[in-house]
TIKEMAR-584656 format. One record per residue (C-alpha): x, y, z; residue number from 1. Coordinates in pm, 1 decimal, always signed. Layout:
BEGIN
PT       xx       yy       zz   i
PT        X        Y        Z NUM
...
***
This chain:
BEGIN
PT       xx       yy       zz   i
PT  +2167.1  +4001.0    +71.2   1
PT  +1818.7  +3919.3    -68.0   2
PT  +1774.0  +3569.8   -208.4   3
PT  +1584.9  +3505.7   -530.3   4
PT  +1377.8  +3186.6   -563.3   5
PT  +1220.3  +3075.3   -890.6   6
PT   +921.3  +2840.8   -892.0   7
PT   +886.0  +2655.1  -1223.7   8
PT   +558.0  +2489.9  -1323.6   9
PT   +612.3  +2257.2  -1621.8  10
PT   +273.5  +2195.3  -1779.8  11
PT   +165.9  +1989.2  -2080.3  12
PT   +177.4  +2283.9  -2323.8  13
PT   +321.2  +2576.8  -2129.7  14
PT   +573.7  +2694.7  -1873.5  15
PT   +483.4  +2921.9  -1580.5  16
PT   +751.4  +3075.6  -1359.0  17
PT   +725.3  +3297.8  -1052.2  18
PT  +1019.9  +3468.6   -885.2  19
PT  +1010.5  +3561.2   -517.6  20
PT  +1275.6  +3781.1   -359.7  21
PT  +1323.3  +3688.4     +3.8  22
PT  +1488.9  +3923.8   +247.3  23
PT  +1562.8  +3883.4   +616.3  24
PT  +1201.1  +3938.4   +720.4  25
PT   +994.6  +3988.0   +407.1  26
PT   +924.5  +3810.3    +79.7  27
PT   +762.9  +3954.3   -230.2  28
PT   +689.2  +3852.0   -586.4  29
PT   +952.9  +4019.0   -803.2  30
PT   +856.0  +3874.4  -1140.9  31
PT   +658.2  +3612.2  -1326.7  32
PT   +611.6  +3497.5  -1684.4  33
PT   +470.1  +3220.4  -1899.9  34
PT   +563.2  +3068.3  -2230.8  35
PT   +444.4  +2803.8  -2474.0  36
PT   +594.7  +2457.7  -2504.3  37
PT   +605.7  +2262.2  -2830.5  38
PT   +349.8  +1983.8  -2862.8  39
PT   +502.1  +1659.4  -2728.1  40
PT   +821.9  +1849.7  -2655.5  41
PT  +1112.6  +1647.0  -2518.9  42
PT  +1313.4  +1745.8  -2206.5  43
PT  +1576.6  +1922.5  -2416.8  44
PT  +1312.0  +2147.2  -2572.7  45
PT  +1159.3  +2213.6  -2229.7  46
PT  +1500.2  +2317.4  -2090.9  47
PT  +1567.2  +2541.8  -2390.8  48
PT  +1225.8  +2710.4  -2361.1  49
PT  +1281.3  +2764.9  -1989.0  50
PT  +1622.1  +2926.8  -2036.5  51
PT  +1478.8  +3155.9  -2305.8  52
PT  +1187.5  +3255.5  -2080.6  53
PT  +1416.9  +3328.8  -1785.0  54
PT  +1654.4  +3531.9  -2000.1  55
PT  +1377.0  +3728.6  -2173.2  56
PT  +1223.8  +3841.3  -1843.2  57
PT  +1551.1  +3866.4  -1640.8  58
PT  +1438.8  +3603.3  -1388.2  59
PT  +1779.3  +3447.4  -1315.4  60
PT  +1765.6  +3325.3   -953.6  61
PT  +1970.2  +3173.4   -673.9  62
PT  +1746.7  +2871.5   -620.8  63
PT  +1517.4  +2676.3   -853.8  64
PT  +1215.8  +2466.0   -757.7  65
PT  +1032.6  +2258.3  -1019.0  66
PT   +683.4  +2105.5  -1032.6  67
PT   +604.3  +1835.4  -1288.2  68
PT   +275.6  +1666.2  -1374.0  69
PT   +108.7  +1457.9  -1103.1  70
PT    -12.1  +1221.6  -1376.1  71
PT   +350.8  +1110.7  -1423.2  72
PT   +364.0   +951.8  -1075.4  73
PT   +202.6   +647.9   -914.6  74
PT    +17.9   +748.9   -597.0  75
PT    -82.0   +518.7   -310.5  76
PT   -234.2   +573.9    +34.3  77
PT    -71.3   +357.2   +302.7  78
PT    -87.9   +316.8   +681.7  79
PT   +190.6   +238.8   +929.2  80
PT   +187.0   +155.4  +1302.1  81
PT   +458.9   +419.1  +1359.2  82
PT   +492.4   +785.1  +1263.3  83
PT   +869.2   +849.3  +1256.5  84
PT   +976.0   +959.0   +906.8  85
PT  +1300.8   +763.4   +930.2  86
PT  +1120.4   +436.0   +998.8  87
PT   +867.8   +499.6   +723.5  88
PT  +1150.3   +579.3   +478.0  89
PT  +1311.8   +242.6   +557.7  90
PT  +1005.8    +36.9   +464.0  91
PT   +809.7   +255.1   +220.9  92
PT   +960.7    +97.4    -92.0  93
PT   +870.5   -255.5    +21.5  94
PT   +511.4   -152.1   +101.2  95
PT   +475.1    +31.1   -229.1  96
PT   +643.8   -220.0   -462.8  97
PT   +360.3   -482.1   -491.3  98
PT   +124.7   -218.6   -634.2  99
PT   +367.9    -75.7   -889.9 100
PT   +379.3   -171.0  -1258.3 101
PT   +756.0   -106.0  -1248.2 102
PT  +1041.9   -243.8  -1043.9 103
PT  +1123.7    -36.2   -737.0 104
PT  +1469.9    +17.8   -888.5 105
PT  +1305.0   +200.2  -1179.2 106
PT  +1131.9   +465.1   -966.1 107
PT  +1213.1   +732.5   -710.7 108
PT   +991.8   +710.2   -402.1 109
PT   +888.5   +984.9   -163.1 110
PT   +604.6  +1020.4    +84.2 111
PT   +405.7  +1270.1   +287.0 112
PT   +264.5  +1196.9   +629.6 113
PT   -108.5  +1264.5   +639.1 114
PT   -354.0  +1231.3   +926.5 115
PT   -318.9   +995.9  +1223.0 116
PT   -614.3   +758.6  +1226.4 117
PT   -831.9   +680.8  +1532.1 118
PT   -664.6   +339.7  +1574.0 119
PT   -325.9   +513.0  +1614.0 120
PT   -186.9   +427.1  +1271.2 121
PT    -10.1   +691.9  +1064.5 122
PT   -156.3   +773.7   +723.8 123
PT    +91.2   +823.6   +439.3 124
PT    +51.7   +946.2    +83.0 125
PT   +329.4   +778.1   -117.9 126
PT   +441.8   +864.9   -469.4 127
PT   +667.5   +674.1   -707.4 128
PT   +807.2   +875.0   -997.4 129
PT   +962.5   +675.1  -1283.8 130
PT  +1329.5   +754.6  -1334.3 131
PT  +1261.3   +745.6  -1707.0 132
PT  +1048.3  +1058.8  -1660.6 133
PT  +1266.2  +1251.7  -1416.1 134
PT  +1627.1  +1174.1  -1512.6 135
PT  +1611.6  +1301.7  -1873.7 136
PT  +1454.8  +1626.4  -1750.0 137
PT  +1718.4  +1677.3  -1479.1 138
PT  +1996.0  +1604.3  -1728.5 139
PT  +1854.7  +1858.1  -1975.7 140
PT  +1819.0  +2123.7  -1705.2 141
PT  +2171.6  +2067.0  -1576.0 142
PT  +2308.1  +2108.1  -1927.0 143
PT  +2163.7  +2461.7  -1936.7 144
PT  +2291.2  +2545.9  -1588.2 145
PT  +1973.5  +2486.1  -1385.8 146
PT  +1995.3  +2239.0  -1095.3 147
PT  +1659.2  +2222.6   -913.4 148
PT  +1674.1  +2209.8   -536.9 149
PT  +1323.1  +2065.5   -524.2 150
PT  +1127.7  +1851.4   -771.0 151
PT   +765.8  +1824.6   -659.1 152
PT   +434.2  +1724.2   -816.8 153
PT   +209.8  +2009.2   -929.9 154
PT    -90.7  +1857.9   -750.8 155
PT   +105.7  +1832.4   -426.1 156
PT   +182.9  +2205.5   -436.5 157
PT   -189.9  +2276.9   -405.4 158
PT   -170.2  +2203.9    -33.1 159
PT    +64.3  +2502.4     +2.4 160
PT   -212.3  +2711.3   -150.2 161
PT   -454.0  +2574.4   +109.5 162
PT   -209.3  +2653.2   +390.8 163
PT   -153.6  +3008.9   +262.5 164
PT   -528.6  +3072.1   +235.3 165
PT   -638.5  +2880.5   +545.4 166
PT   -811.7  +3182.8   +696.7 167
PT  -1029.9  +3200.3   +384.1 168
PT  -1103.6  +2826.8   +355.3 169
PT  -1308.3  +2578.5   +562.0 170
PT  -1153.8  +2269.2   +720.9 171
PT  -1262.3  +2043.1   +435.9 172
PT  -1190.5  +2170.8    +87.5 173
PT  -1136.3  +2018.9   -256.0 174
PT   -893.9  +2214.9   -475.5 175
PT   -926.0  +2159.9   -850.1 176
PT   -637.5  +2289.1  -1058.3 177
PT   -770.9  +2277.5  -1416.9 178
PT   -499.9  +2280.7  -1680.5 179
PT   -486.4  +2236.6  -2056.4 180
PT   -518.6  +1855.8  -2063.7 181
PT   -519.0  +1746.5  -1696.0 182
PT   -695.3  +1844.6  -1375.2 183
PT   -534.7  +1787.5  -1036.7 184
PT   -768.2  +1712.9   -745.5 185
PT   -654.8  +1758.2   -386.0 186
PT   -882.2  +1687.1    -89.1 187
PT   -745.2  +1888.6   +202.0 188
PT   -882.5  +1803.3   +547.0 189
PT   -785.7  +1987.4   +866.8 190
PT   -448.4  +2092.1   +729.6 191
PT   -351.1  +1748.7   +592.5 192
PT   -315.2  +1596.5   +250.9 193
PT   -590.7  +1337.3   +238.7 194
PT   -625.0  +1245.6   -127.4 195
PT   -446.8  +1346.6   -447.0 196
PT   -537.5  +1245.1   -801.2 197
PT   -481.2  +1356.8  -1160.2 198
PT   -798.7  +1353.2  -1372.6 199
PT   -802.4  +1313.4  -1750.2 200
PT   -991.3  +1639.1  -1803.5 201
PT   -871.4  +1976.0  -1922.7 202
PT   -963.8  +2291.2  -2109.0 203
PT   -901.2  +2113.9  -2438.2 204
PT  -1196.0  +1881.1  -2368.3 205
PT  -1428.1  +2180.6  -2345.1 206
PT  -1260.8  +2359.6  -2638.7 207
PT  -1330.2  +2067.4  -2871.3 208
PT  -1696.9  +2060.7  -2766.0 209
PT  -1726.3  +2438.1  -2822.5 210
PT  -1557.5  +2402.7  -3161.5 211
PT  -1812.6  +2138.0  -3262.3 212
PT  -2103.9  +2358.9  -3155.1 213
PT  -1974.2  +2674.6  -3323.5 214
PT  -1828.5  +2503.2  -3626.7 215
PT  -1481.1  +2649.9  -3571.7 216
PT  -1128.5  +2516.9  -3512.7 217
PT  -1010.4  +2389.7  -3172.9 218
PT   -791.9  +2698.0  -3125.9 219
PT  -1090.1  +2922.8  -3193.5 220
PT  -1298.1  +2711.8  -2956.0 221
PT  -1032.8  +2762.0  -2686.0 222
PT  -1032.8  +3136.1  -2748.5 223
PT  -1414.1  +3139.6  -2718.8 224
PT  -1389.8  +2962.8  -2381.5 225
PT  -1166.4  +3232.0  -2232.1 226
PT  -1327.7  +3534.6  -2393.6 227
PT  -1698.7  +3446.6  -2388.1 228
PT  -1731.9  +3142.2  -2159.6 229
PT  -2007.4  +2885.1  -2109.3 230
PT  -2294.4  +3102.5  -1987.7 231
PT  -2623.4  +3056.1  -2171.4 232
PT  -2605.3  +3405.9  -2320.6 233
PT  -2279.3  +3305.8  -2490.0 234
PT  -2474.0  +3076.7  -2725.4 235
PT  -2754.9  +3145.0  -2971.2 236
PT  -3089.0  +2969.1  -2944.3 237
PT  -2984.4  +2735.6  -3227.0 238
PT  -2669.5  +2644.4  -3035.6 239
PT  -2838.2  +2564.2  -2701.9 240
PT  -2862.7  +2193.5  -2788.0 241
PT  -2489.8  +2187.2  -2847.7 242
PT  -2433.3  +2368.5  -2519.8 243
PT  -2596.2  +2073.3  -2344.0 244
PT  -2312.1  +1855.9  -2475.1 245
PT  -2062.7  +2099.7  -2321.8 246
PT  -2252.8  +2092.9  -1991.1 247
PT  -2246.7  +1713.0  -2011.5 248
PT  -1866.0  +1725.6  -2031.8 249
PT  -1855.3  +1933.4  -1711.8 250
PT  -2097.5  +1689.0  -1548.2 251
PT  -1854.5  +1407.0  -1631.5 252
PT  -1588.7  +1602.6  -1443.8 253
PT  -1829.7  +1634.6  -1148.2 254
PT  -1881.9  +1256.7  -1157.1 255
PT  -1505.2  +1200.4  -1149.2 256
PT  -1483.8  +1426.5   -844.6 257
PT  -1755.1  +1226.8   -666.2 258
PT  -1581.6   +898.0   -750.1 259
PT  -1252.2  +1039.1   -623.0 260
PT  -1413.5  +1130.6   -291.8 261
PT  -1551.3   +777.8   -265.9 262
PT  -1203.5   +639.0   -331.8 263
PT  -1075.8   +864.9    -54.2 264
PT  -1345.9   +711.3   +170.9 265
PT  -1510.7  +1051.2   +206.3 266
PT  -1868.6   +926.2   +220.1 267
PT  -2010.8  +1041.8   +554.1 268
PT  -2165.8  +1387.9   +563.6 269
PT  -1924.1  +1495.0   +835.9 270
PT  -1629.7  +1440.1   +597.4 271
PT  -1779.6  +1577.1   +275.6 272
PT  -1601.9  +1889.6   +147.1 273
PT  -1756.0  +2221.1   +239.7 274
PT  -1606.8  +2399.6    -60.2 275
PT  -1463.0  +2327.5   -405.0 276
PT  -1195.8  +2583.2   -497.8 277
PT  -1095.1  +2622.2   -862.7 278
PT   -747.2  +2724.5   -973.0 279
PT   -546.5  +2689.3  -1293.1 280
PT   -628.2  +2842.9  -1629.4 281
PT   -960.9  +2657.4  -1652.3 282
PT  -1090.8  +2831.8  -1342.1 283
PT  -1129.5  +3164.5  -1526.2 284
PT  -1373.6  +3018.6  -1782.0 285
PT  -1701.3  +3201.6  -1725.5 286
PT  -1989.2  +2977.6  -1623.2 287
PT  -1775.6  +2671.6  -1538.5 288
PT  -1798.6  +2721.3  -1160.9 289
PT  -2176.8  +2758.4  -1177.4 290
PT  -2222.5  +2437.9  -1380.7 291
PT  -1999.0  +2243.3  -1141.3 292
PT  -2186.0  +2381.3   -841.2 293
PT  -2517.3  +2262.5   -983.0 294
PT  -2378.1  +1916.7  -1063.0 295
PT  -2199.5  +1860.6   -729.6 296
PT  -2445.4  +2026.6   -495.0 297
PT  -2145.3  +2190.9   -322.9 298
PT  -2028.4  +2550.2   -307.7 299
PT  -1777.0  +2620.1   -586.1 300
PT  -1553.0  +2928.3   -587.6 301
PT  -1267.9  +3047.9   -804.3 302
PT   -936.3  +3128.5   -642.2 303
PT   -971.7  +3482.6   -773.8 304
PT  -1310.6  +3516.3   -594.8 305
PT  -1155.2  +3510.3   -246.0 306
PT  -1140.3  +3840.7    -58.8 307
PT   -772.4  +3813.6    +36.6 308
PT   -510.8  +3603.9   -138.6 309
PT   -207.0  +3636.4    +87.0 310
PT   +115.4  +3611.1   -110.2 311
PT    -81.6  +3519.6   -423.1 312
PT   -221.4  +3872.1   -426.6 313
PT   +114.2  +4005.7   -546.4 314
PT    +80.0  +3839.8   -888.5 315
PT     +2.5  +4158.2  -1081.1 316
PT   -316.5  +4351.3  -1130.8 317
PT   -506.9  +4096.2  -1338.9 318
PT   -718.3  +3853.4  -1137.7 319
PT   -664.6  +3588.2  -1407.2 320
PT   -291.6  +3579.0  -1324.0 321
PT   -347.2  +3438.2   -973.6 322
PT   -495.6  +3095.7  -1064.9 323
PT   -269.7  +3051.8  -1369.5 324
PT    +50.5  +3101.1  -1167.6 325
PT    -73.0  +2944.0   -842.4 326
PT   +146.1  +2629.3   -865.2 327
PT   +465.6  +2820.7   -947.8 328
PT   +396.7  +3067.9   -666.1 329
PT   +318.4  +2781.4   -427.2 330
PT   +662.2  +2633.8   -491.6 331
PT   +822.0  +2960.7   -381.9 332
PT   +610.0  +2957.2    -66.0 333
PT   +740.4  +2612.5     +9.5 334
PT  +1103.7  +2719.0     +5.9 335
PT  +1334.9  +2462.2   +159.1 336
PT  +1080.7  +2332.4   +409.7 337
PT   +960.3  +1974.5   +366.5 338
PT   +594.6  +2043.4   +294.1 339
PT   +549.3  +1818.8     -5.9 340
PT   +727.0  +1565.0   -221.6 341
PT  +1087.4  +1618.3   -320.2 342
PT  +1237.6  +1371.3   -562.5 343
PT  +1566.7  +1559.0   -538.5 344
PT  +1597.7  +1508.2   -161.9 345
PT  +1922.6  +1335.4    -64.5 346
PT  +1755.1  +1036.5    +95.8 347
PT  +1561.3   +961.4   -223.0 348
PT  +1831.1  +1013.3   -486.3 349
PT  +1984.0   +723.7   -675.3 350
PT  +2244.5   +580.1   -445.2 351
PT  +2595.5   +470.0   -534.2 352
PT  +2669.8    +95.7   -580.7 353
PT  +2860.3    +95.5   -249.7 354
PT  +2562.8   +233.3    -57.8 355
PT  +2327.7    -13.7   -229.0 356
PT  +2568.9   -298.3   -148.0 357
PT  +2583.6   -195.5   +216.1 358
PT  +2205.6   -172.0   +231.2 359
PT  +2165.4   -517.7    +77.0 360
PT  +2424.9   -654.6   +320.7 361
PT  +2234.5   -507.9   +616.2 362
PT  +1913.3   -668.7   +488.6 363
PT  +2096.1  -1000.9   +454.1 364
PT  +2234.0   -979.4   +809.0 365
PT  +1890.5   -903.9   +948.5 366
PT  +1745.4  -1200.0   +758.2 367
PT  +2026.8  -1426.3   +884.7 368
PT  +1969.3  -1316.4  +1244.3 369
PT  +1597.9  -1388.1  +1208.7 370
PT  +1673.3  -1735.2  +1070.8 371
PT  +1919.3  -1814.3  +1352.4 372
PT  +1676.6  -1685.9  +1614.5 373
PT  +1393.4  -1891.5  +1464.7 374
PT  +1614.5  -2201.6  +1460.8 375
PT  +1715.3  -2163.8  +1826.9 376
PT  +1354.2  -2096.6  +1923.5 377
PT  +1241.7  -2406.9  +1732.8 378
PT  +1510.8  -2623.6  +1893.3 379
PT  +1425.4  -2488.7  +2236.6 380
PT  +1055.8  -2559.6  +2193.6 381
PT  +1134.7  -2907.3  +2057.2 382
PT  +1361.3  -2991.0  +2352.3 383
PT  +1104.4  -2862.0  +2601.3 384
PT   +822.3  -3058.2  +2434.8 385
PT  +1021.6  -3381.0  +2421.5 386
PT  +1130.0  -3345.1  +2784.1 387
PT   +769.4  -3297.4  +2890.9 388
PT   +670.0  -3601.8  +2687.6 389
PT   +952.5  -3810.0  +2836.9 390
PT   +851.9  -3710.1  +3190.7 391
PT   +490.8  -3801.1  +3110.5 392
PT   +588.7  -4139.7  +2968.2 393
PT   +813.4  -4217.3  +3268.4 394
PT   +528.6  -4129.0  +3504.6 395
PT   +290.1  -4346.4  +3302.3 396
PT   +530.5  -4640.6  +3315.2 397
PT   +566.7  -4602.6  +3691.9 398
PT   +189.4  -4576.3  +3742.0 399
PT   +130.9  -4893.9  +3539.6 400
PT   +407.0  -5066.7  +3728.0 401
PT   +251.8  -4973.7  +4064.3 402
PT    -88.4  -5101.7  +3951.2 403
PT    +57.2  -5421.5  +3807.5 404
PT   +272.7  -5492.5  +4113.6 405
PT    +90.7  -5329.2  +4406.1 406
PT   +287.1  -5533.5  +4657.1 407
PT   +625.1  -5411.5  +4528.0 408
PT   +827.7  -5225.6  +4788.8 409
PT  +1132.7  -5015.4  +4721.8 410
PT  +1250.8  -4824.7  +4418.5 411
PT  +1361.8  -4927.1  +4072.4 412
PT  +1498.9  -4768.4  +3759.1 413
PT  +1267.7  -4728.4  +3461.2 414
PT  +1482.8  -4973.0  +3263.0 415
PT  +1425.2  -5240.2  +3535.3 416
PT  +1045.9  -5221.2  +3527.1 417
PT  +1013.3  -5454.1  +3229.4 418
PT  +1186.4  -5748.9  +3390.0 419
PT   +999.7  -5701.1  +3716.2 420
PT   +652.9  -5698.3  +3565.1 421
PT   +706.4  -5939.9  +3272.7 422
PT   +551.2  -6225.4  +3463.1 423
PT   +257.9  -6008.6  +3570.1 424
PT   +188.2  -5895.7  +3217.3 425
PT   +168.5  -6255.3  +3092.4 426
PT   -107.8  -6316.4  +3342.1 427
PT   -321.7  -6026.9  +3228.1 428
PT   -625.2  -6105.8  +3020.3 429
PT   -618.2  -6009.6  +2653.2 430
PT   -916.8  -5784.8  +2716.0 431
PT   -719.6  -5566.0  +2957.4 432
PT   -540.3  -5272.4  +2802.3 433
PT   -164.5  -5254.7  +2822.6 434
PT   -193.5  -4913.5  +2995.9 435
PT   -454.4  -4872.7  +3268.1 436
PT   -630.9  -5169.4  +3425.0 437
PT   -943.3  -4965.7  +3505.1 438
PT   -978.4  -4813.4  +3157.8 439
PT  -1191.0  -5049.6  +2947.8 440
PT   -996.9  -5051.6  +2620.5 441
PT   -907.7  -5303.1  +2349.5 442
PT   -605.3  -5510.2  +2426.4 443
PT   -279.5  -5454.7  +2245.3 444
PT   -324.8  -5762.6  +2032.1 445
PT   -676.9  -5655.3  +1940.1 446
PT   -547.3  -5309.5  +1842.8 447
PT   -288.8  -5465.0  +1614.0 448
PT   -558.4  -5676.2  +1447.7 449
PT   -784.0  -5371.1  +1394.0 450
PT   -502.4  -5164.2  +1243.2 451
PT   -393.2  -5452.6  +1017.5 452
PT   -747.1  -5492.9   +885.0 453
PT   -761.2  -5121.8   +803.9 454
PT   -471.9  -5156.9   +557.8 455
PT   -618.8  -5246.2   +215.6 456
PT   -496.1  -5566.1    +58.6 457
PT   -245.2  -5520.5   -219.7 458
PT   -142.3  -5161.9   -141.4 459
PT   +205.5  -5045.1    -55.3 460
PT   +188.8  -4960.8   +319.0 461
PT   +452.4  -5031.0   +581.4 462
PT   +436.6  -4947.9   +954.6 463
PT   +763.7  -4819.8  +1097.2 464
PT   +656.0  -4731.3  +1449.9 465
PT   +358.0  -4807.7  +1678.4 466
PT   +318.1  -4633.2  +2013.7 467
PT    +37.0  -4720.7  +2256.1 468
PT    -52.8  -4542.0  +2578.6 469
PT   -361.2  -4530.1  +2797.7 470
PT   -557.1  -4302.5  +2565.4 471
PT   -383.3  -4287.5  +2228.5 472
PT   -230.3  -4502.9  +1963.1 473
PT    +26.1  -4341.9  +1736.8 474
PT   +123.3  -4499.2  +1407.2 475
PT   +392.2  -4385.0  +1165.3 476
PT   +497.4  -4545.0   +841.4 477
PT   +529.6  -4516.1   +466.5 478
PT   +268.4  -4548.7   +192.5 479
PT   +277.8  -4547.1   -184.3 480
PT    +59.0  -4235.2   -225.8 481
PT   -132.8  -3966.9    -32.7 482
PT   -471.5  -4117.5   -120.1 483
PT   -357.0  -4449.4    +35.2 484
PT   -308.1  -4267.6   +368.0 485
PT   -659.1  -4119.2   +336.3 486
PT   -801.9  -4466.0   +264.3 487
PT   -634.9  -4616.0   +573.3 488
PT   -771.2  -4329.2   +785.0 489
PT  -1124.0  -4371.5   +644.8 490
PT  -1119.2  -4748.1   +710.2 491
PT  -1007.4  -4690.5  +1070.7 492
PT  -1289.3  -4438.1  +1115.6 493
PT  -1537.6  -4682.7   +961.9 494
PT  -1430.3  -4958.8  +1206.2 495
PT  -1583.3  -4746.7  +1488.4 496
PT  -1311.4  -4871.1  +1725.5 497
PT  -1158.3  -4528.0  +1781.6 498
PT  -1314.5  -4207.2  +1911.0 499
PT  -1105.8  -3998.0  +1671.8 500
PT   -860.2  -4059.9  +1388.6 501
PT   -630.0  -3781.8  +1268.5 502
PT   -351.9  -3763.0  +1012.7 503
PT    -75.7  -3580.2  +1198.0 504
PT   +161.1  -3563.7   +905.1 505
PT   +174.7  -3669.6   +544.3 506
PT   +457.5  -3557.2   +320.9 507
PT   +667.4  -3685.4    +35.3 508
PT   +951.2  -3911.5   +153.1 509
PT  +1295.0  -3753.9   +147.5 510
PT  +1418.5  -4019.7    -96.9 511
PT  +1130.1  -3934.9   -332.3 512
PT   +972.6  -4278.6   -296.6 513
PT   +624.0  -4272.6   -155.8 514
PT   +477.1  -4077.6   +134.9 515
PT   +575.4  -4065.3   +501.8 516
PT   +271.1  -4040.5   +727.6 517
PT   +156.7  -4040.3  +1086.8 518
PT   -179.3  -4129.7  +1243.1 519
PT   -306.1  -4032.3  +1588.0 520
PT   -584.3  -4264.9  +1715.0 521
PT   -789.1  -4178.4  +2022.6 522
PT   -885.6  -4509.0  +2194.6 523
PT  -1255.5  -4564.5  +2253.8 524
PT  -1369.7  -4709.1  +2588.7 525
PT  -1564.2  -5035.1  +2564.8 526
PT  -1909.3  -5050.1  +2723.8 527
PT  -2191.6  -5302.6  +2739.7 528
PT  -2160.4  -5601.0  +2502.4 529
PT  -1826.3  -5476.1  +2368.5 530
PT  -1649.2  -5545.2  +2697.8 531
***
């Protein structure tokens, strides 16, 4: 049995619907219609107008697909080191959240994979649609018996147009869908979404300028746009100066297009678009394409100018119908395939509290595992480092012992070395370093004197630990303030008795009183008169 699909394009001041009847092998347009929406109409009024339009033209269908304004969503371009949709879906909200003016709980997020970059990363176009925009509309539609299978952005649907017309289009094309108050810009490159933006420009901008020039109302200015156009012959010689203001408005649109391409990093000649294709109601304004072409320096065509239009060619006998209904028809071309955003997709719907709780629990478990792993890794590294240090110190003690008592035969425990060499140590000159007879260093007593002199008189400094080896002196203690530690360091540097002085740690004491600090002093060898 044939299936009927209805594509619904909800604009700022009008509704456009296209019905496609799909059989086993063929699909064809079986009806389309448009209707006005009240100014600043709420979702209830939109739903009521839609039901009336469907009933009036007998367009009741089996499936409904809806496109809403791209300007309602927040769009971001992101990159990921993986391309699997499931992995991207797991992290997309966290990547998108810092750039959103709303909490991630207040939006519905979806994404489209774009091109893979030369460095292997996967490009993604992400969109966040506020729930405050979507939920009231869905509620209103459900109340009148319409439950959309797909909710997409009208600008996103333009890529379906590019795919349908790919034999007529170059690899790099900008599609401009010009509506009543907004213009959607899509840069389509080699079959991929590359950049999507909603511009604050529409037919009403031009209508107001025309109304000013002709001295008529805005509605009459809009009618003039679509019946006469912007060609020079449409204005009298006295009105040519006013026409320049209208051309200036189009040139502002051209500037916005150029800025959008810069934002999309389309700056090299090899990536510049080869064609600008106009769709939407604004595309049928006479003279608009020619003015844009002169301003951009790029070829500009209307959708209705193409030789073949594929499925779009079934939209009646009037060429003006094709661009006006392009978004609604594009939705029908999409069908159930994932070729755009879908804020009704199961994975992006509001989840139940149980599912959210389970997701939060999984995040907590992952975080706990990372903490435990980090703790074990830290302990392991600490144990390994301390063992290496202990082995080094034991070897140093044994080396000193062998130098101090060269005639000693046999073996001894490290704890016995002190008693064996105590008498030898007392015989050493004060000028000989405690570690290393051959290394010409200050004696231990001299080191203590130098360090004591470096502590300013009257300040609160206490030394808790002093460690001396053949090359380094390590000091740890407590001071009254951080600047006291810096002063001690600077005085040690100024004494010129150490090759290097470093603060290895300075932090507030755990009891809140003063600062715990550590100093690492590299011993300087004595030469010449300093021996």
